[in-house]
PDB file of N, CA, C, O and CB in Angstrom:
ATOM      1  N   UNK A   1      -5.362   9.038  -3.274  1.00  0.00           N
ATOM      2  CA  UNK A   1      -5.995   9.385  -4.338  1.00  0.00           C
ATOM      3  C   UNK A   1      -6.537   7.863  -4.910  1.00  0.00           C
ATOM      4  O   UNK A   1      -6.445   7.005  -4.032  1.00  0.00           O
ATOM      5  CB  UNK A   1      -5.003  10.281  -5.305  1.00  0.00           C
ATOM      6  N   UNK A   2      -7.058   7.384  -6.152  1.00  0.00           N
ATOM      7  CA  UNK A   2      -7.193   5.881  -6.609  1.00  0.00           C
ATOM      8  C   UNK A   2      -5.845   6.100  -7.195  1.00  0.00           C
ATOM      9  O   UNK A   2      -5.296   5.000  -7.128  1.00  0.00           O
ATOM     10  CB  UNK A   2      -8.571   5.314  -7.717  1.00  0.00           C
ATOM     11  N   UNK A   3      -5.234   6.740  -7.599  1.00  0.00           N
ATOM     12  CA  UNK A   3      -3.658   6.140  -8.569  1.00  0.00           C
ATOM     13  C   UNK A   3      -2.943   5.803  -7.097  1.00  0.00           C
ATOM     14  O   UNK A   3      -2.578   4.635  -6.962  1.00  0.00           O
ATOM     15  CB  UNK A   3      -2.444   7.738  -9.857  1.00  0.00           C
ATOM     16  N   UNK A   4      -2.707   6.721  -5.975  1.00  0.00           N
ATOM     17  CA  UNK A   4      -2.076   5.945  -4.755  1.00  0.00           C
ATOM     18  C   UNK A   4      -2.482   4.561  -4.310  1.00  0.00           C
ATOM     19  O   UNK A   4      -1.604   3.733  -4.067  1.00  0.00           O
ATOM     20  CB  UNK A   4      -2.280   6.704  -3.611  1.00  0.00           C
ATOM     21  N   UNK A   5      -3.599   4.299  -4.204  1.00  0.00           N
ATOM     22  CA  UNK A   5      -4.401   3.339  -4.230  1.00  0.00           C
ATOM     23  C   UNK A   5      -3.549   2.328  -5.279  1.00  0.00           C
ATOM     24  O   UNK A   5      -2.655   1.655  -4.766  1.00  0.00           O
ATOM     25  CB  UNK A   5      -5.888   3.845  -4.628  1.00  0.00           C
ATOM     26  N   UNK A   6      -3.725   2.231  -6.329  1.00  0.00           N
ATOM     27  CA  UNK A   6      -3.197   1.649  -7.568  1.00  0.00           C
ATOM     28  C   UNK A   6      -1.960   1.215  -7.173  1.00  0.00           C
ATOM     29  O   UNK A   6      -1.574   0.047  -7.232  1.00  0.00           O
ATOM     30  CB  UNK A   6      -3.119   2.569  -8.772  1.00  0.00           C
ATOM     31  N   UNK A   7      -1.507   1.899  -6.879  1.00  0.00           N
ATOM     32  CA  UNK A   7       0.133   1.981  -6.620  1.00  0.00           C
ATOM     33  C   UNK A   7       0.507   1.144  -5.716  1.00  0.00           C
ATOM     34  O   UNK A   7       1.663   0.741  -5.843  1.00  0.00           O
ATOM     35  CB  UNK A   7       0.692   3.286  -6.144  1.00  0.00           C
ATOM     36  N   UNK A   8      -0.112   0.734  -4.810  1.00  0.00           N
ATOM     37  CA  UNK A   8      -0.326   0.176  -3.371  1.00  0.00           C
ATOM     38  C   UNK A   8      -0.580  -0.809  -3.192  1.00  0.00           C
ATOM     39  O   UNK A   8      -0.092  -1.608  -2.393  1.00  0.00           O
ATOM     40  CB  UNK A   8      -1.078   0.582  -2.690  1.00  0.00           C
ATOM     41  N   UNK A   9      -1.853  -0.982  -4.319  1.00  0.00           N
ATOM     42  CA  UNK A   9      -1.980  -2.855  -4.848  1.00  0.00           C
ATOM     43  C   UNK A   9      -1.159  -3.179  -4.958  1.00  0.00           C
ATOM     44  O   UNK A   9      -0.610  -3.812  -4.056  1.00  0.00           O
ATOM     45  CB  UNK A   9      -2.516  -3.483  -6.009  1.00  0.00           C
ATOM     46  N   UNK A  10      -0.265  -2.812  -6.761  1.00  0.00           N
ATOM     47  CA  UNK A  10       0.825  -3.130  -7.062  1.00  0.00           C
ATOM     48  C   UNK A  10       1.578  -3.913  -6.320  1.00  0.00           C
ATOM     49  O   UNK A  10       1.790  -5.126  -6.323  1.00  0.00           O
ATOM     50  CB  UNK A  10       1.312  -2.285  -7.276  1.00  0.00           C
ATOM     51  N   UNK A  11       1.983  -2.946  -5.625  1.00  0.00           N
ATOM     52  CA  UNK A  11       3.223  -3.175  -4.136  1.00  0.00           C
ATOM     53  C   UNK A  11       3.157  -4.507  -3.657  1.00  0.00           C
ATOM     54  O   UNK A  11       3.913  -5.447  -3.410  1.00  0.00           O
ATOM     55  CB  UNK A  11       2.873  -2.182  -2.579  1.00  0.00           C
ATOM     56  N   UNK A  12       1.592  -4.128  -3.612  1.00  0.00           N
ATOM     57  CA  UNK A  12       1.189  -5.440  -2.400  1.00  0.00           C
ATOM     58  C   UNK A  12       1.240  -7.008  -3.877  1.00  0.00           C
ATOM     59  O   UNK A  12       1.358  -8.205  -3.617  1.00  0.00           O
ATOM     60  CB  UNK A  12      -1.302  -5.026  -1.320  1.00  0.00           C
ATOM     61  N   UNK A  13       1.186  -6.755  -4.447  1.00  0.00           N
ATOM     62  CA  UNK A  13       1.055  -8.124  -5.632  1.00  0.00           C
ATOM     63  C   UNK A  13       2.278  -8.465  -5.625  1.00  0.00           C
ATOM     64  O   UNK A  13       2.512  -9.361  -6.436  1.00  0.00           O
ATOM     65  CB  UNK A  13       0.561  -7.874  -7.312  1.00  0.00           C
ATOM     66  N   UNK A  14       3.250  -8.076  -4.973  1.00  0.00           N
ATOM     67  CA  UNK A  14       4.969  -8.312  -5.495  1.00  0.00           C
ATOM     68  C   UNK A  14       5.290  -9.373  -4.940  1.00  0.00           C
ATOM     69  O   UNK A  14       5.293  -9.235  -3.716  1.00  0.00           O
ATOM     70  CB  UNK A  14       6.171  -7.219  -5.072  1.00  0.00           C
ATOM     71  N   UNK A  15       5.666 -10.756  -5.401  1.00  0.00           N
ATOM     72  CA  UNK A  15       6.207 -11.537  -4.527  1.00  0.00           C
ATOM     73  C   UNK A  15       6.941 -11.763  -3.567  1.00  0.00           C
ATOM     74  O   UNK A  15       6.651 -12.603  -2.715  1.00  0.00           O
ATOM     75  CB  UNK A  15       6.438 -11.930  -4.813  1.00  0.00           C
ATOM     76  N   UNK A  16       8.005 -11.061  -3.540  1.00  0.00           N
ATOM     77  CA  UNK A  16       9.400 -11.322  -2.604  1.00  0.00           C
ATOM     78  C   UNK A  16       9.558 -10.165  -1.717  1.00  0.00           C
ATOM     79  O   UNK A  16      10.641  -9.640  -1.458  1.00  0.00           O
ATOM     80  CB  UNK A  16      10.872 -11.460  -3.516  1.00  0.00           C
ATOM     81  N   UNK A  17       7.847  -9.617  -1.044  1.00  0.00           N
ATOM     82  CA  UNK A  17       7.472  -8.174  -0.768  1.00  0.00           C
ATOM     83  C   UNK A  17       8.503  -8.926   0.911  1.00  0.00           C
ATOM     84  O   UNK A  17       8.613 -10.141   1.077  1.00  0.00           O
ATOM     85  CB  UNK A  17       5.167  -7.481  -0.816  1.00  0.00           C
ATOM     86  N   UNK A  18       9.153  -7.802   1.987  1.00  0.00           N
ATOM     87  CA  UNK A  18       9.538  -8.194   2.761  1.00  0.00           C
ATOM     88  C   UNK A  18       7.954  -7.479   4.085  1.00  0.00           C
ATOM     89  O   UNK A  18       7.108  -6.590   4.185  1.00  0.00           O
ATOM     90  CB  UNK A  18      11.237  -7.791   2.686  1.00  0.00           C
ATOM     91  N   UNK A  19       8.560  -8.820   4.858  1.00  0.00           N
ATOM     92  CA  UNK A  19       7.292  -7.817   6.479  1.00  0.00           C
ATOM     93  C   UNK A  19       7.456  -6.592   6.435  1.00  0.00           C
ATOM     94  O   UNK A  19       6.364  -6.042   6.578  1.00  0.00           O
ATOM     95  CB  UNK A  19       7.666  -8.033   8.425  1.00  0.00           C
ATOM     96  N   UNK A  20       8.394  -5.767   6.290  1.00  0.00           N
ATOM     97  CA  UNK A  20       8.221  -4.601   6.801  1.00  0.00           C
ATOM     98  C   UNK A  20       7.612  -3.308   5.855  1.00  0.00           C
ATOM     99  O   UNK A  20       6.995  -2.256   6.018  1.00  0.00           O
ATOM    100  CB  UNK A  20       9.480  -4.361   7.319  1.00  0.00           C
ATOM    101  N   UNK A  21       8.255  -4.173   4.680  1.00  0.00           N
ATOM    102  CA  UNK A  21       7.344  -3.590   3.029  1.00  0.00           C
ATOM    103  C   UNK A  21       6.245  -3.538   3.645  1.00  0.00           C
ATOM    104  O   UNK A  21       5.753  -2.424   3.828  1.00  0.00           O
ATOM    105  CB  UNK A  21       7.160  -4.671   1.412  1.00  0.00           C
ATOM    106  N   UNK A  22       5.375  -5.044   4.266  1.00  0.00           N
ATOM    107  CA  UNK A  22       4.534  -4.759   4.406  1.00  0.00           C
ATOM    108  C   UNK A  22       3.533  -3.930   5.291  1.00  0.00           C
ATOM    109  O   UNK A  22       2.396  -3.500   5.098  1.00  0.00           O
ATOM    110  CB  UNK A  22       4.518  -5.397   4.247  1.00  0.00           C
ATOM    111  N   UNK A  23       4.207  -3.895   6.089  1.00  0.00           N
ATOM    112  CA  UNK A  23       3.849  -3.208   7.273  1.00  0.00           C
ATOM    113  C   UNK A  23       3.770  -1.078   6.756  1.00  0.00           C
ATOM    114  O   UNK A  23       2.901  -0.235   6.973  1.00  0.00           O
ATOM    115  CB  UNK A  23       5.364  -3.807   8.638  1.00  0.00           C
ATOM    116  N   UNK A  24       5.184  -0.994   6.023  1.00  0.00           N
ATOM    117  CA  UNK A  24       4.457   0.225   5.238  1.00  0.00           C
ATOM    118  C   UNK A  24       3.353   0.437   4.250  1.00  0.00           C
ATOM    119  O   UNK A  24       2.713   1.466   4.036  1.00  0.00           O
ATOM    120  CB  UNK A  24       5.245   0.716   4.631  1.00  0.00           C
ATOM    121  N   UNK A  25       3.242  -0.920   3.605  1.00  0.00           N
ATOM    122  CA  UNK A  25       1.933  -0.652   2.393  1.00  0.00           C
ATOM    123  C   UNK A  25       0.798  -0.562   3.404  1.00  0.00           C
ATOM    124  O   UNK A  25      -0.209   0.119   3.211  1.00  0.00           O
ATOM    125  CB  UNK A  25       1.583  -2.121   1.048  1.00  0.00           C
ATOM    126  N   UNK A  26       0.995  -1.208   4.365  1.00  0.00           N
ATOM    127  CA  UNK A  26      -0.680  -0.933   5.122  1.00  0.00           C
ATOM    128  C   UNK A  26      -1.155   0.028   5.531  1.00  0.00           C
ATOM    129  O   UNK A  26      -2.301   0.475   5.476  1.00  0.00           O
ATOM    130  CB  UNK A  26      -1.017  -1.486   6.192  1.00  0.00           C
ATOM    131  N   UNK A  27       0.197   0.546   6.177  1.00  0.00           N
ATOM    132  CA  UNK A  27       0.158   2.498   6.627  1.00  0.00           C
ATOM    133  C   UNK A  27      -0.393   3.146   5.489  1.00  0.00           C
ATOM    134  O   UNK A  27      -1.455   3.768   5.469  1.00  0.00           O
ATOM    135  CB  UNK A  27       1.897   3.426   6.885  1.00  0.00           C
ATOM    136  N   UNK A  28       0.220   3.003   4.748  1.00  0.00           N
ATOM    137  CA  UNK A  28      -0.128   4.015   3.982  1.00  0.00           C
ATOM    138  C   UNK A  28      -1.285   4.302   2.823  1.00  0.00           C
ATOM    139  O   UNK A  28      -1.605   5.241   2.095  1.00  0.00           O
ATOM    140  CB  UNK A  28       0.855   4.154   3.551  1.00  0.00           C
ATOM    141  N   UNK A  29      -1.751   2.851   3.095  1.00  0.00           N
ATOM    142  CA  UNK A  29      -3.211   1.921   2.726  1.00  0.00           C
ATOM    143  C   UNK A  29      -4.208   2.807   3.632  1.00  0.00           C
ATOM    144  O   UNK A  29      -5.161   3.351   3.074  1.00  0.00           O
ATOM    145  CB  UNK A  29      -3.202  -0.071   3.320  1.00  0.00           C
ATOM    146  N   UNK A  30      -3.993   2.977   5.136  1.00  0.00           N
ATOM    147  CA  UNK A  30      -4.783   3.326   5.674  1.00  0.00           C
ATOM    148  C   UNK A  30      -4.432   5.036   5.179  1.00  0.00           C
ATOM    149  O   UNK A  30      -5.321   5.710   4.657  1.00  0.00           O
ATOM    150  CB  UNK A  30      -4.784   2.718   7.108  1.00  0.00           C
ATOM    151  N   UNK A  31      -3.299   5.491   5.377  1.00  0.00           N
ATOM    152  CA  UNK A  31      -3.799   7.088   5.534  1.00  0.00           C
ATOM    153  C   UNK A  31      -4.552   7.536   4.040  1.00  0.00           C
ATOM    154  O   UNK A  31      -5.372   8.453   3.992  1.00  0.00           O
ATOM    155  CB  UNK A  31      -2.246   8.256   5.861  1.00  0.00           C
ATOM    156  N   UNK A  32      -4.144   6.756   2.866  1.00  0.00           N
ATOM    157  CA  UNK A  32      -5.207   7.131   1.830  1.00  0.00           C
ATOM    158  C   UNK A  32      -6.898   6.803   2.116  1.00  0.00           C
ATOM    159  O   UNK A  32      -7.712   7.597   1.645  1.00  0.00           O
ATOM    160  CB  UNK A  32      -4.761   6.323   0.514  1.00  0.00           C
ATOM    161  N   UNK A  33      -7.317   5.773   2.794  1.00  0.00           N
ATOM    162  CA  UNK A  33      -8.501   5.946   3.336  1.00  0.00           C
ATOM    163  C   UNK A  33      -8.822   6.684   4.258  1.00  0.00           C
ATOM    164  O   UNK A  33     -10.032   6.831   4.426  1.00  0.00           O
ATOM    165  CB  UNK A  33      -8.861   5.109   3.622  1.00  0.00           C
ATOM    166  N   UNK A  34      -8.186   7.170   4.876  1.00  0.00           N
ATOM    167  CA  UNK A  34      -8.238   8.048   5.844  1.00  0.00           C
ATOM    168  C   UNK A  34      -8.784   9.975   5.117  1.00  0.00           C
ATOM    169  O   UNK A  34      -9.529  10.919   5.378  1.00  0.00           O
ATOM    170  CB  UNK A  34      -6.513   7.834   6.565  1.00  0.00           C
ATOM    171  N   UNK A  35      -7.538   9.423   3.919  1.00  0.00           N
ATOM    172  CA  UNK A  35      -7.602  11.345   3.624  1.00  0.00           C
ATOM    173  C   UNK A  35      -9.091  10.904   2.195  1.00  0.00           C
ATOM    174  O   UNK A  35      -9.370  11.807   1.407  1.00  0.00           O
ATOM    175  CB  UNK A  35      -5.159  12.472   2.545  1.00  0.00           C
ATOM    176  N   UNK A  36      -9.811   9.598   2.082  1.00  0.00           N
ATOM    177  CA  UNK A  36     -10.820   9.785   0.857  1.00  0.00           C
ATOM    178  C   UNK A  36     -10.073   9.487  -0.412  1.00  0.00           C
ATOM    179  O   UNK A  36     -10.645   9.565  -1.499  1.00  0.00           O
ATOM    180  CB  UNK A  36     -11.447  11.332   0.754  1.00  0.00           C
TER     181      UNK A  36
END
């Protein structure tokens, strides 16, 4: 849902995100888009 996308966007905005977290965020974004 849009709330999940907003949460992902907020997480992606964190300045100290490590690559592993970035990968997890990208997977979550793809899953969210697949579900619409």
